[in-house]
C-alpha positions as semicolon CSV with decimal commas, in nm:
position;residue;x (nm);y (nm);z (nm)
1;M;-0,032;-0,023;0,041
2;K;0,090;0,353;-0,077
3;I;-0,046;0,667;-0,014
4;G;-0,019;1,006;-0,071
5;I;-0,089;1,326;0,144
6;I;-0,146;1,679;0,000
7;G;-0,134;1,983;0,223
8;Y;0,169;1,936;0,505
9;G;-0,007;2,197;0,742
10;S;-0,069;2,070;1,117
11;M;-0,271;1,787;1,029
12;G;-0,121;1,665;0,729
13;R;0,213;1,712;0,929
14;M;0,096;1,517;1,188
15;I;-0,080;1,208;1,034
16;T;0,258;1,206;0,798
17;E;0,475;1,151;1,126
18;K;0,256;0,911;1,264
19;I;0,252;0,691;1,035
20;A;0,611;0,709;0,936
21;A;0,673;0,659;1,292
22;S;0,457;0,332;1,353
23;G;0,642;0,142;1,106
24;V;0,320;-0,004;0,942
25;L;0,469;0,142;0,601
26;N;0,795;0,225;0,442
27;A;0,870;0,579;0,469
28;G;0,924;0,548;0,057
29;D;0,578;0,441;0,005
30;I;0,435;0,800;0,127
31;F;0,404;1,074;-0,114
32;V;0,363;1,426;-0,016
33;A;0,297;1,760;-0,185
34;N;0,247;2,128;-0,035
35;R;0,216;2,441;-0,191
36;S;0,487;2,576;0,001
37;K;0,785;2,374;0,020
38;E;0,917;2,530;0,286
39;K;0,739;2,352;0,498
40;L;0,808;2,023;0,411
41;Q;1,219;2,047;0,486
42;T;1,077;1,876;0,828
43;I;0,930;1,612;0,666
44;P;1,071;1,248;0,818
45;E;1,354;1,118;0,614
46;G;1,283;0,858;0,364
47;V;0,893;1,008;0,306
48;I;0,939;1,121;-0,113
49;V;0,866;1,511;-0,174
50;C;0,629;1,524;-0,441
51;E;0,669;1,813;-0,715
52;S;0,326;1,824;-0,797
53;N;-0,011;1,732;-0,588
54;A;-0,069;1,514;-0,868
55;D;0,238;1,331;-0,903
56;V;0,130;1,230;-0,507
57;A;-0,165;1,118;-0,662
58;K;-0,034;0,910;-0,933
59;N;0,151;0,734;-0,687
60;S;-0,103;0,694;-0,437
61;D;-0,364;0,404;-0,365
62;I;-0,523;0,641;-0,063
63;V;-0,469;0,985;-0,085
64;F;-0,514;1,211;0,242
65;L;-0,655;1,565;0,105
66;C;-0,556;1,785;0,403
67;V;-0,650;2,113;0,285
68;R;-0,862;2,371;0,356
69;P;-1,218;2,406;0,304
70;I;-1,205;2,676;0,025
71;D;-0,896;2,492;-0,215
72;L;-1,077;2,144;-0,141
73;K;-1,255;2,182;-0,459
74;N;-0,970;2,313;-0,646
75;V;-0,734;2,050;-0,533
76;L;-0,891;1,748;-0,597
77;S;-1,002;1,907;-0,960
78;E;-0,646;1,943;-0,985
79;I;-0,602;1,533;-0,947
80;A;-0,906;1,398;-1,067
81;S;-0,732;1,286;-1,415
82;S;-0,435;1,151;-1,221
83;L;-0,676;0,935;-1,021
84;S;-0,732;0,567;-1,099
85;T;-1,084;0,374;-1,029
86;N;-0,905;0,186;-0,698
87;S;-0,771;0,551;-0,580
88;F;-0,910;0,620;-0,264
89;V;-0,983;0,943;-0,128
90;V;-0,965;1,073;0,236
91;S;-1,090;1,410;0,282
92;L;-1,045;1,556;0,612
93;N;-1,359;1,829;0,604
94;G;-1,646;1,772;0,800
95;S;-1,847;2,013;0,570
96;I;-1,794;1,897;0,275
97;T;-2,009;1,603;0,168
98;F;-2,009;1,297;-0,077
99;D;-2,204;1,417;-0,298
100;M;-2,059;1,779;-0,344
101;L;-1,667;1,556;-0,357
102;S;-1,836;1,324;-0,610
103;K;-1,927;1,558;-0,868
104;I;-1,550;1,566;-0,924
105;F;-1,437;1,249;-0,850
106;S;-1,691;0,939;-0,831
107;G;-1,453;0,665;-0,654
108;K;-1,415;0,568;-0,313
109;I;-1,429;0,852;-0,040
110;A;-1,398;0,913;0,287
111;K;-1,405;1,168;0,541
112;V;-1,176;1,157;0,835
113;I;-1,158;1,398;1,143
114;P;-0,918;1,349;1,372
115;S;-0,814;1,563;1,713
116;V;-0,565;1,734;1,813
117;T;-0,500;1,463;2,112
118;A;-0,293;1,245;1,780
119;E;-0,033;1,402;1,921
120;V;0,032;1,217;2,207
121;D;-0,149;0,898;2,028
122;R;-0,514;0,966;2,200
123;S;-0,695;1,035;1,887
124;Q;-1,076;0,950;1,910
125;T;-1,042;0,971;1,508
126;L;-1,420;0,986;1,337
127;V;-1,387;0,825;0,995
128;C;-1,722;0,796;0,726
129;Y;-1,749;0,613;0,383
130;N;-1,957;0,675;0,079
131;E;-2,128;0,372;-0,066
132;K;-1,824;0,264;-0,283
133;V;-1,569;0,211;-0,020
134;E;-1,541;-0,205;0,018
135;E;-1,432;-0,368;0,331
136;K;-1,070;-0,422;0,243
137;D;-1,042;-0,041;0,169
138;K;-1,178;0,048;0,521
139;Q;-0,957;-0,186;0,703
140;E;-0,643;-0,009;0,537
141;L;-0,736;0,284;0,605
142;E;-0,814;0,252;0,999
143;K;-0,502;0,056;0,974
144;L;-0,328;0,354;0,966
145;L;-0,572;0,572;1,188
146;R;-0,496;0,366;1,491
147;T;-0,159;0,442;1,463
148;F;-0,261;0,788;1,668
149;G;-0,550;0,665;1,836
150;N;-0,878;0,478;1,841
151;V;-1,069;0,467;1,502
152;I;-1,518;0,587;1,511
153;E;-1,698;0,499;1,201
154;L;-2,011;0,723;1,219
155;P;-2,257;0,728;0,870
156;E;-2,217;1,064;0,729
157;T;-2,529;1,211;0,890
158;E;-2,376;1,248;1,255
159;V;-2,047;1,344;1,135
160;G;-2,082;1,727;1,275
161;M;-2,222;1,649;1,641
162;G;-1,946;1,397;1,626
163;S;-1,709;1,657;1,549
164;E;-1,843;1,846;1,853
165;L;-1,804;1,536;2,090
166;V;-1,428;1,485;1,970
167;S;-1,274;1,709;1,755
168;C;-1,347;2,063;1,930
169;M;-1,379;1,919;2,241
170;P;-1,064;1,933;2,359
171;G;-1,134;2,278;2,287
172;F;-1,411;2,323;2,531
173;I;-1,301;2,180;2,741
174;A;-1,032;2,353;2,811
175;S;-1,160;2,674;2,824
176;I;-1,367;2,535;3,075
177;F;-1,099;2,427;3,284
178;D;-0,963;2,787;3,204
179;V;-1,207;2,945;3,386
180;L;-1,233;2,713;3,606
181;C;-0,879;2,775;3,728
182;T;-0,864;3,132;3,718
183;S;-1,113;3,194;3,951
184;A;-0,995;2,975;4,202
185;K;-0,635;3,133;4,162
186;K;-0,827;3,424;4,359
187;H;-0,931;3,209;4,630
188;T;-0,592;3,052;4,746
189;S;-0,201;3,159;4,726
190;I;-0,118;2,885;4,550
191;P;0,089;2,958;4,204
192;D;-0,088;2,977;3,913
193;D;0,123;2,714;3,702
194;Q;0,093;2,457;4,019
195;V;-0,325;2,492;4,078
196;V;-0,342;2,468;3,669
197;K;-0,090;2,129;3,706
198;M;-0,306;2,001;4,037
199;V;-0,628;2,038;3,855
200;L;-0,506;1,923;3,525
201;Q;-0,383;1,615;3,663
202;T;-0,721;1,514;3,862
203;M;-0,888;1,524;3,499
204;C;-0,700;1,254;3,344
205;A;-0,662;1,106;3,664
206;T;-1,118;1,125;3,678
207;G;-1,168;1,031;3,347
208;E;-0,872;0,657;3,322
209;L;-1,110;0,613;3,653
210;M;-1,434;0,606;3,473
211;L;-1,293;0,416;3,177
212;S;-1,064;0,218;3,393
213;K;-1,387;0,121;3,624
214;D;-1,661;0,234;3,400
215;M;-1,781;0,437;3,616
216;S;-2,097;0,746;3,467
217;F;-2,056;1,081;3,521
218;E;-2,313;0,988;3,875
219;D;-2,135;0,711;3,984
220;V;-1,845;0,964;4,053
221;V;-2,046;1,275;4,151
222;T;-2,218;1,036;4,404
223;R;-1,881;0,885;4,532
224;V;-1,722;1,183;4,574
225;A;-2,006;1,403;4,682
226;T;-2,159;1,289;5,028
227;K;-2,470;1,377;5,104
228;G;-2,431;1,704;5,322
229;G;-2,048;1,768;5,211
230;I;-1,879;2,024;5,048
231;T;-1,824;1,884;4,681
232;E;-2,255;1,822;4,756
233;E;-2,198;2,248;4,769
234;G;-2,018;2,255;4,421
235;T;-2,184;1,981;4,202
236;K;-2,557;2,191;4,288
237;V;-2,431;2,480;4,124
238;V;-2,262;2,299;3,830
239;Y;-2,591;2,111;3,771
240;E;-2,814;2,457;3,813
241;G;-2,615;2,670;3,629
242;F;-2,466;2,459;3,341
243;P;-2,702;2,319;3,095
244;D;-2,770;2,628;2,976
245;T;-2,456;2,710;2,880
246;A;-2,410;2,387;2,750
247;D;-2,696;2,396;2,533
248;L;-2,594;2,786;2,384
249;L;-2,269;2,575;2,324
250;F;-2,394;2,350;2,079
251;E;-2,662;2,554;1,960
252;K;-2,409;2,819;1,822
253;T;-2,139;2,586;1,708
254;L;-2,443;2,318;1,527
255;E;-2,514;2,647;1,381
256;K;-2,194;2,781;1,279
257;R;-2,102;2,400;1,153
258;R;-2,428;2,481;0,921
259;S;-2,316;2,825;0,808
260;T;-2,028;2,630;0,749
261;A;-2,178;2,353;0,530
262;E;-2,382;2,582;0,321
263;K;-2,065;2,796;0,218
264;A;-1,914;2,484;0,104
265;K;-2,187;2,423;-0,105
266;K;-2,199;2,689;-0,272
267;S;-1,816;2,698;-0,370
268;F;-1,911;2,403;-0,539
269;E;-2,197;2,432;-0,686
270;E;-1,956;2,760;-0,875
271;E;-1,819;2,729;-1,156
């Protein structure tokens, strides 16, 4: 199997580095192209740099399109004549639908949404497939994706909300705990960096506890928030005040996602 990666920004670089380091492929079976050649100076040893996107497509069985939504139509159009009936195109954009992509390339297409947690091999990577993709194709792609985390297959209609839960969630979690830490610092002389480390370590350990012991959120609350105790006072505040914020968060992000998808659709309809 040979793979191609078009676009060497943060995601293209991450995918290239993770797959090259994993040993699931020889570095010489990975082909990369990027508009700015300067970014390719740090490419893993042995990975082949191509002069054009079309060269990547010609040499690859699976082609990852790691480009901005605004550039996706042009890049796919550019490489379409270099793709074969067996080529497998993987888009890293959730807003551009299979229907849009199939107007340019009618073959096998997947959409993949990694998380920034791929940097520590803990991505919950979403994937969905069009009807042309066969089981063997799925197995080959998912073998690559598992080099930086878990793989979750969803129908295309659920990729939007799935993205909120895995791709956007690190940002949501970071902002929530940023607010908590900022508030905590007002009530203590503990150094700021120590406050953050204490909260982060506790957050990570709580997740590990829940996963390893198959505990629900309610289980943890019940375990820690004894009746009439200090923790119970805090959890009451969260359950009373935070639901409206959480509802607004998803309303806003999903509306932005719909707006982005509509703009993407228009860009694909333009001649």
